[in-house]
C-alpha positions as a Markdown table, in Angstrom:
| # | Residue | x | y | z |
|---|---|---|---|---|
| 1 | Met | 53.2 | -70.6 | 29.0 |
| 2 | Gly | 53.1 | -66.7 | 28.3 |
| 3 | Gly | 55.7 | -64.4 | 26.5 |
| 4 | Phe | 55.9 | -60.9 | 25.3 |
| 5 | Tyr | 58.9 | -59.5 | 22.9 |
| 6 | Val | 59.3 | -56.9 | 20.3 |
| 7 | Pro | 61.8 | -58.3 | 18.0 |
| 8 | Thr | 61.6 | -55.5 | 15.5 |
| 9 | Lys | 64.0 | -52.5 | 16.2 |
| 10 | Ile | 61.8 | -49.3 | 16.2 |
| 11 | Tyr | 63.7 | -45.9 | 15.3 |
| 12 | Thr | 61.7 | -42.7 | 15.5 |
| 13 | Gly | 62.0 | -39.0 | 14.6 |
| 14 | Glu | 62.9 | -37.0 | 11.7 |
| 15 | Ser | 66.4 | -38.5 | 11.3 |
| 16 | Ala | 65.3 | -42.0 | 11.7 |
| 17 | Phe | 66.6 | -43.1 | 8.4 |
| 18 | Glu | 70.3 | -42.2 | 9.7 |
| 19 | Asn | 70.0 | -45.4 | 11.6 |
| 20 | Leu | 70.3 | -47.5 | 8.5 |
| 21 | Lys | 74.1 | -46.9 | 8.5 |
| 22 | Lys | 74.3 | -49.3 | 11.5 |
| 23 | Tyr | 73.6 | -52.2 | 9.0 |
| 24 | Pro | 75.7 | -53.8 | 6.4 |
| 25 | Ile | 73.3 | -53.2 | 3.7 |
| 26 | His | 75.0 | -53.5 | 0.0 |
| 27 | Asn | 71.9 | -54.4 | -2.3 |
| 28 | Ile | 68.6 | -53.2 | -1.4 |
| 29 | Cys | 65.2 | -53.4 | -3.1 |
| 30 | Ile | 62.6 | -50.4 | -2.3 |
| 31 | Ile | 59.0 | -51.7 | -2.7 |
| 32 | Cys | 56.6 | -48.9 | -2.9 |
| 33 | Asp | 53.7 | -47.4 | -4.7 |
| 34 | Pro | 53.8 | -44.8 | -7.5 |
| 35 | Phe | 52.9 | -41.9 | -5.4 |
| 36 | Val | 56.1 | -42.7 | -3.0 |
| 37 | Ala | 58.4 | -43.0 | -6.1 |
| 38 | Glu | 57.0 | -39.9 | -7.9 |
| 39 | Ser | 56.3 | -37.6 | -5.1 |
| 40 | Gly | 60.1 | -37.5 | -3.9 |
| 41 | Met | 59.4 | -38.9 | -0.6 |
| 42 | Ile | 61.5 | -41.9 | -1.5 |
| 43 | Lys | 64.7 | -39.3 | -1.9 |
| 44 | Lys | 65.1 | -39.3 | 1.9 |
| 45 | Pro | 66.0 | -43.0 | 2.4 |
| 46 | Met | 67.8 | -43.4 | -0.9 |
| 47 | Ala | 70.0 | -40.4 | 0.2 |
| 48 | Val | 71.2 | -42.2 | 3.3 |
| 49 | Leu | 71.7 | -45.6 | 1.2 |
| 50 | Glu | 73.6 | -44.2 | -1.5 |
| 51 | Ser | 76.0 | -42.5 | 1.0 |
| 52 | Met | 76.6 | -46.0 | 2.3 |
| 53 | Gly | 77.5 | -47.2 | -1.1 |
| 54 | Ala | 74.3 | -49.3 | -1.3 |
| 55 | Thr | 72.9 | -50.5 | -4.9 |
| 56 | Val | 69.2 | -49.4 | -5.0 |
| 57 | His | 66.5 | -51.0 | -7.1 |
| 58 | Val | 62.8 | -49.7 | -6.9 |
| 59 | Phe | 59.6 | -51.5 | -7.6 |
| 60 | Ser | 56.8 | -49.1 | -7.4 |
| 61 | Asn | 54.0 | -51.0 | -9.1 |
| 62 | Ile | 52.1 | -51.5 | -5.8 |
| 63 | Thr | 48.2 | -50.9 | -6.1 |
| 64 | Pro | 45.6 | -50.8 | -3.1 |
| 65 | Asp | 44.8 | -54.3 | -1.7 |
| 66 | Pro | 47.8 | -56.2 | -3.3 |
| 67 | Ser | 46.8 | -59.1 | -5.0 |
| 68 | Thr | 48.3 | -62.9 | -5.4 |
| 69 | Asn | 49.1 | -61.7 | -9.0 |
| 70 | Leu | 51.0 | -58.6 | -8.0 |
| 71 | Val | 53.0 | -60.6 | -5.3 |
| 72 | Gly | 54.0 | -63.1 | -7.9 |
| 73 | Glu | 55.0 | -60.2 | -10.2 |
| 74 | Gly | 57.2 | -58.8 | -7.3 |
| 75 | Val | 58.7 | -62.0 | -6.6 |
| 76 | Ser | 60.0 | -62.5 | -10.1 |
| 77 | Trp | 61.6 | -59.1 | -10.1 |
| 78 | Ile | 63.3 | -59.6 | -6.7 |
| 79 | Leu | 64.7 | -63.0 | -7.9 |
| 80 | Glu | 66.5 | -61.2 | -10.5 |
| 81 | Lys | 67.9 | -58.5 | -8.0 |
| 82 | Lys | 69.3 | -61.0 | -5.2 |
| 83 | Pro | 69.0 | -58.4 | -2.2 |
| 84 | Asp | 70.4 | -58.5 | 0.9 |
| 85 | Ala | 67.7 | -56.1 | 2.3 |
| 86 | Val | 64.2 | -55.2 | 1.4 |
| 87 | Met | 62.5 | -52.0 | 2.2 |
| 88 | Ala | 58.8 | -51.4 | 2.2 |
| 89 | Met | 57.8 | -47.8 | 1.9 |
| 90 | Gly | 54.1 | -46.6 | 1.9 |
| 91 | Gly | 50.7 | -47.6 | 3.2 |
| 92 | Gly | 49.3 | -50.8 | 4.3 |
| 93 | Ser | 49.3 | -52.2 | 0.9 |
| 94 | Ala | 52.9 | -51.4 | 0.1 |
| 95 | Ile | 54.0 | -53.0 | 3.2 |
| 96 | Asp | 51.9 | -56.1 | 3.2 |
| 97 | Ala | 53.1 | -56.7 | -0.5 |
| 98 | Ala | 56.7 | -56.3 | 0.3 |
| 99 | Lys | 56.3 | -58.6 | 3.4 |
| 100 | Ala | 54.8 | -61.2 | 1.2 |
| 101 | Ile | 57.4 | -60.7 | -1.7 |
| 102 | Ser | 60.3 | -60.9 | 0.9 |
| 103 | Phe | 58.7 | -64.1 | 2.3 |
| 104 | Met | 58.0 | -65.9 | -0.6 |
| 105 | Tyr | 61.5 | -65.0 | -2.1 |
| 106 | Gln | 63.1 | -66.6 | 1.0 |
| 107 | Lys | 61.0 | -69.7 | 0.7 |
| 108 | Ile | 61.8 | -70.1 | -3.1 |
| 109 | Thr | 65.7 | -69.6 | -2.8 |
| 110 | Asp | 66.0 | -71.3 | 0.5 |
| 111 | Ser | 68.3 | -68.3 | 1.6 |
| 112 | Pro | 68.5 | -66.4 | 4.6 |
| 113 | Lys | 65.8 | -63.8 | 4.7 |
| 114 | Pro | 66.9 | -60.4 | 3.5 |
| 115 | Leu | 67.2 | -57.7 | 6.2 |
| 116 | Cys | 63.3 | -56.5 | 6.2 |
| 117 | Ile | 62.9 | -52.6 | 6.9 |
| 118 | Val | 59.7 | -50.7 | 6.7 |
| 119 | Ala | 59.0 | -47.2 | 6.8 |
| 120 | Pro | 55.4 | -46.4 | 6.8 |
| 121 | Thr | 53.8 | -43.5 | 5.2 |
| 122 | Thr | 50.3 | -43.6 | 6.8 |
| 123 | Ser | 49.6 | -43.9 | 10.6 |
| 124 | Gly | 47.3 | -47.0 | 10.6 |
| 125 | Thr | 48.0 | -50.5 | 10.0 |
| 126 | Gly | 50.9 | -51.1 | 12.4 |
| 127 | Ser | 52.5 | -53.5 | 9.7 |
| 128 | Glu | 56.0 | -52.2 | 10.6 |
| 129 | Val | 55.8 | -54.4 | 13.7 |
| 130 | Thr | 53.6 | -57.3 | 13.0 |
| 131 | Asn | 53.8 | -60.9 | 11.5 |
| 132 | Phe | 50.5 | -60.4 | 9.5 |
| 133 | Ala | 50.0 | -59.6 | 5.7 |
| 134 | Val | 46.6 | -59.3 | 4.1 |
| 135 | Ile | 46.7 | -60.4 | 0.3 |
| 136 | Thr | 43.8 | -60.4 | -2.1 |
| 137 | Asp | 43.2 | -63.6 | -4.1 |
| 138 | Ser | 43.1 | -62.4 | -7.6 |
| 139 | Ala | 40.4 | -64.9 | -8.8 |
| 140 | Thr | 37.9 | -64.6 | -5.9 |
| 141 | His | 38.7 | -61.2 | -4.6 |
| 142 | Asn | 38.6 | -62.4 | -1.2 |
| 143 | Lys | 41.2 | -61.0 | 1.4 |
| 144 | Tyr | 43.5 | -63.6 | 3.4 |
| 145 | Pro | 45.5 | -62.6 | 6.4 |
| 146 | Leu | 49.0 | -64.6 | 6.1 |
| 147 | Leu | 50.4 | -65.1 | 9.5 |
| 148 | Asp | 53.9 | -66.0 | 10.0 |
| 149 | Asp | 56.6 | -65.2 | 12.3 |
| 150 | Lys | 59.0 | -64.8 | 9.2 |
| 151 | Leu | 56.8 | -62.0 | 8.1 |
| 152 | Leu | 58.0 | -59.9 | 10.8 |
| 153 | Pro | 60.2 | -56.8 | 10.0 |
| 154 | Arg | 63.5 | -56.4 | 11.5 |
| 155 | Ile | 63.6 | -52.5 | 11.6 |
| 156 | Ala | 60.9 | -50.0 | 11.6 |
| 157 | Ile | 61.4 | -46.4 | 10.6 |
| 158 | Leu | 58.8 | -44.2 | 12.2 |
| 159 | Asp | 59.7 | -40.7 | 10.7 |
| 160 | Pro | 56.6 | -38.3 | 11.0 |
| 161 | Thr | 57.5 | -36.1 | 7.9 |
| 162 | Leu | 56.4 | -38.9 | 6.0 |
| 163 | Val | 52.8 | -38.6 | 7.0 |
| 164 | Arg | 52.8 | -34.9 | 7.0 |
| 165 | Ser | 51.0 | -34.6 | 3.6 |
| 166 | Val | 48.5 | -37.4 | 4.1 |
| 167 | Pro | 45.2 | -36.2 | 2.9 |
| 168 | Pro | 42.2 | -35.8 | 5.6 |
| 169 | Arg | 40.4 | -38.7 | 4.4 |
| 170 | Ile | 43.3 | -41.0 | 4.6 |
| 171 | Thr | 44.2 | -39.7 | 7.8 |
| 172 | Ala | 40.6 | -40.6 | 9.3 |
| 173 | Asp | 40.5 | -44.0 | 7.8 |
| 174 | Thr | 44.0 | -45.0 | 9.0 |
| 175 | Gly | 43.4 | -43.4 | 12.4 |
| 176 | Met | 40.3 | -45.2 | 12.8 |
| 177 | Asp | 42.2 | -48.5 | 12.0 |
| 178 | Val | 44.6 | -47.6 | 14.7 |
| 179 | Leu | 41.5 | -47.5 | 17.2 |
| 180 | Thr | 40.3 | -50.7 | 16.1 |
| 181 | His | 43.4 | -52.6 | 16.2 |
| 182 | Ala | 43.9 | -51.3 | 19.9 |
| 183 | Ile | 40.0 | -51.9 | 20.9 |
| 184 | Glu | 40.2 | -55.4 | 19.4 |
| 185 | Ala | 43.6 | -56.2 | 21.0 |
| 186 | Asn | 42.4 | -55.3 | 24.2 |
| 187 | Val | 39.3 | -57.5 | 24.2 |
| 188 | Ser | 40.9 | -60.3 | 22.5 |
| 189 | Thr | 40.9 | -63.8 | 24.2 |
| 190 | Leu | 44.7 | -63.8 | 24.0 |
| 191 | Ala | 45.1 | -60.1 | 25.5 |
| 192 | Thr | 47.6 | -60.0 | 28.3 |
| 193 | Asp | 48.5 | -57.1 | 30.7 |
| 194 | Phe | 51.5 | -56.2 | 28.3 |
| 195 | Ser | 49.3 | -56.1 | 25.2 |
| 196 | Asp | 46.7 | -54.2 | 27.4 |
| 197 | Ala | 49.3 | -51.6 | 28.5 |
| 198 | Leu | 50.1 | -50.6 | 24.6 |
| 199 | Ala | 46.8 | -51.0 | 23.5 |
| 200 | Glu | 45.4 | -48.4 | 26.1 |
| 201 | Lys | 48.2 | -46.2 | 25.3 |
| 202 | Ala | 47.2 | -46.2 | 21.8 |
| 203 | Ile | 43.5 | -45.5 | 22.5 |
| 204 | Arg | 44.5 | -42.4 | 24.4 |
| 205 | Leu | 46.9 | -41.2 | 21.6 |
| 206 | Val | 43.9 | -41.6 | 19.2 |
| 207 | Arg | 41.6 | -39.8 | 21.4 |
| 208 | Asp | 43.9 | -36.8 | 21.7 |
| 209 | Tyr | 45.6 | -36.6 | 18.5 |
| 210 | Leu | 43.5 | -37.9 | 15.4 |
| 211 | Pro | 41.0 | -34.9 | 15.3 |
| 212 | Arg | 43.6 | -32.7 | 15.5 |
| 213 | Ala | 45.9 | -34.3 | 12.6 |
| 214 | Tyr | 42.6 | -34.5 | 10.5 |
| 215 | Arg | 41.8 | -31.0 | 10.8 |
| 216 | Gln | 45.4 | -29.7 | 10.5 |
| 217 | Gly | 47.8 | -31.9 | 8.7 |
| 218 | Glu | 50.7 | -30.0 | 9.2 |
| 219 | Asp | 50.4 | -30.3 | 13.1 |
| 220 | Met | 53.5 | -32.2 | 13.6 |
| 221 | Glu | 53.0 | -33.0 | 17.3 |
| 222 | Ala | 49.6 | -34.7 | 16.3 |
| 223 | Arg | 51.3 | -36.7 | 13.4 |
| 224 | Glu | 54.1 | -37.9 | 15.4 |
| 225 | His | 51.8 | -39.2 | 18.0 |
| 226 | Met | 49.5 | -41.0 | 15.7 |
| 227 | His | 52.5 | -42.7 | 14.1 |
| 228 | Asn | 53.5 | -43.9 | 17.2 |
| 229 | Ala | 49.9 | -44.8 | 18.2 |
| 230 | Ser | 49.5 | -46.8 | 15.1 |
| 231 | Cys | 52.8 | -48.8 | 16.0 |
| 232 | Leu | 51.9 | -49.5 | 19.6 |
| 233 | Ala | 48.5 | -50.8 | 18.5 |
| 234 | Gly | 50.6 | -53.0 | 16.2 |
| 235 | Val | 52.6 | -54.6 | 18.7 |
| 236 | Ala | 49.5 | -55.1 | 20.7 |
| 237 | Phe | 47.6 | -56.8 | 18.2 |
| 238 | Asn | 50.5 | -58.8 | 17.0 |
| 239 | His | 50.8 | -60.5 | 20.5 |
| 240 | Ala | 46.8 | -60.6 | 21.4 |
| 241 | Ser | 45.6 | -61.0 | 17.9 |
| 242 | Leu | 42.0 | -59.2 | 16.8 |
| 243 | Gly | 38.5 | -60.2 | 16.4 |
| 244 | Ile | 35.6 | -60.2 | 14.2 |
| 245 | Asn | 35.7 | -56.5 | 13.3 |
| 246 | His | 38.6 | -57.3 | 11.1 |
| 247 | Ser | 36.9 | -60.5 | 9.9 |
| 248 | Ile | 34.1 | -58.5 | 8.4 |
| 249 | Ala | 36.5 | -55.6 | 7.2 |
| 250 | His | 38.5 | -58.4 | 5.3 |
| 251 | Ile | 35.7 | -59.4 | 3.2 |
| 252 | Ile | 33.8 | -56.3 | 2.7 |
| 253 | Gly | 37.0 | -54.6 | 1.5 |
| 254 | Gly | 37.7 | -57.4 | -0.9 |
| 255 | Arg | 34.4 | -57.6 | -2.3 |
| 256 | Phe | 33.3 | -53.9 | -2.6 |
| 257 | Ser | 36.7 | -51.8 | -2.3 |
| 258 | Ile | 36.0 | -50.2 | 0.9 |
| 259 | Pro | 39.3 | -49.0 | 2.4 |
| 260 | His | 40.2 | -51.1 | 5.2 |
| 261 | Gly | 40.4 | -48.6 | 7.9 |
| 262 | Arg | 37.3 | -47.2 | 6.9 |
| 263 | Ala | 35.3 | -50.4 | 6.7 |
| 264 | Asn | 36.9 | -51.0 | 10.2 |
| 265 | Ala | 35.4 | -47.7 | 11.5 |
| 266 | Ile | 31.9 | -48.4 | 10.3 |
| 267 | Ile | 31.8 | -51.8 | 11.6 |
| 268 | Leu | 33.3 | -50.9 | 15.1 |
| 269 | Pro | 30.3 | -49.7 | 17.2 |
| 270 | Tyr | 28.1 | -52.8 | 15.9 |
| 271 | Val | 30.7 | -55.3 | 17.0 |
| 272 | Ile | 31.1 | -53.6 | 20.4 |
| 273 | Glu | 27.2 | -53.9 | 20.8 |
| 274 | Phe | 27.4 | -57.6 | 19.7 |
| 275 | Asn | 30.3 | -58.6 | 21.7 |
| 276 | Ser | 29.0 | -57.1 | 24.8 |
| 277 | His | 25.6 | -58.6 | 24.3 |
| 278 | Met | 24.1 | -54.6 | 24.4 |
| 279 | Tyr | 20.7 | -55.8 | 22.4 |
| 280 | Glu | 19.7 | -58.7 | 24.7 |
| 281 | Lys | 17.4 | -58.7 | 27.7 |
| 282 | His | 18.8 | -57.5 | 30.9 |
| 283 | Phe | 22.2 | -56.1 | 29.4 |
| 284 | Gln | 24.7 | -55.9 | 32.1 |
| 285 | Thr | 28.5 | -55.6 | 31.9 |
| 286 | Asp | 29.0 | -58.9 | 33.7 |
| 287 | Asn | 30.8 | -60.4 | 31.0 |
| 288 | Arg | 34.6 | -59.9 | 30.3 |
| 289 | Ala | 34.2 | -58.0 | 27.0 |
| 290 | Ala | 31.5 | -55.5 | 28.4 |
| 291 | Lys | 33.5 | -54.7 | 31.3 |
| 292 | Ile | 36.6 | -54.0 | 28.9 |
| 293 | Tyr | 34.5 | -51.9 | 26.7 |
| 294 | Ala | 33.1 | -50.0 | 29.6 |
| 295 | His | 36.8 | -49.2 | 30.6 |
| 296 | Ile | 37.6 | -48.0 | 27.4 |
| 297 | Gly | 34.4 | -45.9 | 27.1 |
| 298 | Ile | 35.8 | -44.1 | 30.2 |
| 299 | Ile | 39.1 | -43.4 | 28.7 |
| 300 | Ile | 37.8 | -42.2 | 25.4 |
| 301 | Asn | 35.0 | -39.9 | 27.0 |
| 302 | Pro | 35.7 | -39.4 | 30.8 |
| 303 | Gly | 32.5 | -38.9 | 32.9 |
| 304 | Thr | 30.5 | -40.4 | 35.6 |
| 305 | Tyr | 29.7 | -43.6 | 33.4 |
| 306 | Val | 29.4 | -47.0 | 34.8 |
| 307 | Gly | 28.4 | -50.3 | 33.8 |
| 308 | Pro | 26.0 | -50.6 | 30.6 |
| 309 | Gln | 25.9 | -46.8 | 30.3 |
| 310 | Ala | 29.9 | -46.7 | 30.0 |
| 311 | Val | 29.5 | -49.4 | 27.1 |
| 312 | Arg | 27.0 | -47.2 | 25.3 |
| 313 | Asn | 29.0 | -44.1 | 26.0 |
| 314 | Leu | 32.0 | -45.8 | 23.9 |
| 315 | Thr | 29.7 | -46.7 | 21.1 |
| 316 | Val | 28.3 | -43.1 | 21.2 |
| 317 | Ala | 31.8 | -41.6 | 21.3 |
| 318 | Ile | 33.1 | -43.9 | 18.3 |
| 319 | Asn | 30.0 | -42.7 | 16.2 |
| 320 | Lys | 30.7 | -39.1 | 17.1 |
| 321 | Met | 34.0 | -39.5 | 15.9 |
| 322 | Asn | 33.2 | -41.1 | 12.7 |
| 323 | Lys | 30.9 | -38.3 | 12.1 |
| 324 | Glu | 33.6 | -35.6 | 12.7 |
| 325 | Leu | 35.9 | -37.5 | 10.3 |
| 326 | Glu | 33.2 | -37.8 | 7.7 |
| 327 | Ile | 33.1 | -41.6 | 7.8 |
| 328 | Pro | 29.7 | -43.3 | 6.9 |
| 329 | Ser | 27.5 | -44.9 | 9.8 |
| 330 | Thr | 26.4 | -47.9 | 7.7 |
| 331 | Phe | 27.3 | -49.8 | 4.6 |
| 332 | Lys | 24.6 | -48.4 | 3.0 |
| 333 | Glu | 25.7 | -44.8 | 3.5 |
| 334 | Ala | 29.0 | -46.1 | 2.2 |
| 335 | Gly | 27.5 | -46.7 | -1.1 |
| 336 | Ile | 27.4 | -50.4 | -1.2 |
| 337 | Asp | 24.6 | -51.6 | -3.4 |
| 338 | Glu | 21.7 | -53.2 | -1.4 |
| 339 | Lys | 20.9 | -56.0 | -3.9 |
| 340 | Thr | 24.5 | -57.2 | -4.4 |
| 341 | Phe | 25.1 | -56.9 | -0.7 |
| 342 | Met | 22.1 | -58.8 | 0.2 |
| 343 | Glu | 22.8 | -61.4 | -2.3 |
| 344 | Leu | 26.3 | -62.1 | -0.9 |
| 345 | Val | 25.7 | -61.9 | 2.8 |
| 346 | Pro | 25.5 | -65.6 | 3.2 |
| 347 | Glu | 28.6 | -66.2 | 1.6 |
| 348 | Met | 30.5 | -63.2 | 2.9 |
| 349 | Ala | 29.2 | -64.4 | 6.5 |
| 350 | Glu | 30.8 | -67.8 | 6.0 |
| 351 | Ile | 33.8 | -66.4 | 5.3 |
| 352 | Ala | 34.1 | -64.1 | 8.1 |
| 353 | Val | 33.1 | -66.9 | 10.5 |
| 354 | Ala | 36.2 | -68.8 | 9.1 |
| 355 | Asp | 38.8 | -65.9 | 9.1 |
| 356 | Lys | 41.6 | -66.3 | 11.4 |
| 357 | Cys | 40.8 | -63.2 | 13.3 |
| 358 | Thr | 37.5 | -64.7 | 14.4 |
| 359 | Ala | 39.3 | -67.4 | 16.7 |
| 360 | Thr | 40.2 | -64.8 | 19.1 |
| 361 | Asn | 37.0 | -62.5 | 19.2 |
| 362 | Pro | 35.7 | -62.3 | 22.7 |
| 363 | Arg | 32.4 | -63.9 | 21.7 |
| 364 | Thr | 32.0 | -66.7 | 19.6 |
| 365 | Ile | 29.5 | -66.1 | 16.6 |
| 366 | Thr | 27.8 | -68.6 | 14.1 |
| 367 | Lys | 27.0 | -68.1 | 10.5 |
| 368 | Pro | 23.4 | -67.0 | 11.4 |
| 369 | Gln | 24.5 | -64.5 | 13.9 |
| 370 | Met | 27.3 | -63.1 | 11.4 |
| 371 | Val | 24.3 | -62.7 | 8.7 |
| 372 | Glu | 22.3 | -60.8 | 11.0 |
| 373 | Leu | 25.4 | -58.4 | 12.4 |
| 374 | Met | 26.1 | -57.8 | 8.7 |
| 375 | Lys | 22.8 | -56.8 | 7.8 |
| 376 | Arg | 22.5 | -54.2 | 10.9 |
| 377 | Ile | 25.9 | -52.6 | 9.6 |
| 378 | Tyr | 24.4 | -52.2 | 6.3 |
| 379 | Tyr | 20.9 | -50.7 | 7.3 |
| 380 | Gly | 22.0 | -49.3 | 10.8 |
| 381 | His | 19.8 | -49.7 | 13.8 |
| 382 | Gly | 16.6 | -48.8 | 11.9 |
| 383 | Gln | 17.3 | -51.9 | 9.7 |
| 384 | Lys | 14.5 | -53.6 | 7.7 |
């Protein structure tokens, strides 16, 4: 039995924070990273909240790739504040940490979940509308995706002014994360007409506006459309889930500190090739994934391409976009040490195969196949 719903209320535009006045917020915890707190970005929501008479507490200890230790620290802090609302403000790390902290607070106290508000300051994760959170194990450094409907935020604030000053490199990494979310949702085994519509729109928006946002950060039209694209892709993959692109990115990011979006961008062309059987004899688009990739290839780079050529066109277009955004084409180019990588490949492959995202990949994958794929991503097509 199918179903499609978006429980998160989404408010857009430069005055989006004003919508908080609709809610009975009296005691709120804002969870963010030091930059958001120190840059003055936080003043915008605080002005609205203080005008409502709300007491505001700020936890700004968030670091990239939030760990289980950090979540524990945040839970201890929030237990003292007893908030009726929690706001995450920042990129994926701040949002994932805040969602996990709020979720654990609810479990520990057995109280109603605080009103969860998310205001993203990057256009990439889509976490403001998902029931996912990715946390890094402090002991093993492995990344684990948490999945629970209680992680879903109630309110998303999409204010494009929050992303105006995002540096080009982060704009590129997070923008390619949006594209990966949309493409993986599109080919997922759980994809529906509804998730496909959102994913395809996100793909078109990335095609049209990511290069503009990268080249000129002050282009507010491009910024706003990329912010919306991130949210659309988030809704799509929250319903359809993801695939092995993210399974590999989770473990690579955890072990080698490669930014999540950048890891996804590097991996994406190779996963498309694997899922569509591109390097197998008599490659044809007679499998479901290849047909969808061919369709996406025509969306990203319109032309007279059909069948296998349209799939190749997609990988060529993504490689071209990565080059334009100054994203490496292989793990080796990304600076990962060869000896260390090769020693860890068997273990990483096993973890990636067991990752929750692998279950909805359009093509099943074994550990030996994952090892081979990871090596291909390390060296590129001229692999040893």
